[in-house]
Structure formats: structure tokens, C-alpha cells
C-alpha angles and dihedrals in degrees: 000000000000094000096038109045090175088071090058090050091049090049090052091051093050092045092050092048090051093047092047093046094049092045091050088051089057102258120144105238098178118210116308139156095186135092085236100095118210118203117195113206125206113195147076124305088252093054092048091047090054090049092050091049091049091052092054 
């Protein structure tokens, strides 16, 4: 990342696209300035379990 600044820029673009897409889909993304993207889930344990299984 230090020797190839274009990789940092690409990471920022991808992170912003992910944050915007998840926010537009109604997910609570909290407040972050990091490429590590938190997703806060509101729902029952059953709903979250189904989501986790779908993501696998």
C-alpha cells in the first residue's frame, strides 16, 4: 500500500461502494472511517442466523 498508492485509492472506492450499497439496502453501517466495514443487525436471532447462512 505504501509503494502503490493506487491500491489505497482502489480500496477506498470499493469500501465506499460497499458502504453505499449496504446503506441503500437499509443496513445500519454505523460511523466508520476504515475499510473494515461494520454492519449492525436489528432482528431476531433466527433472522440473523438465516442471514449468516445466506452469506456463506
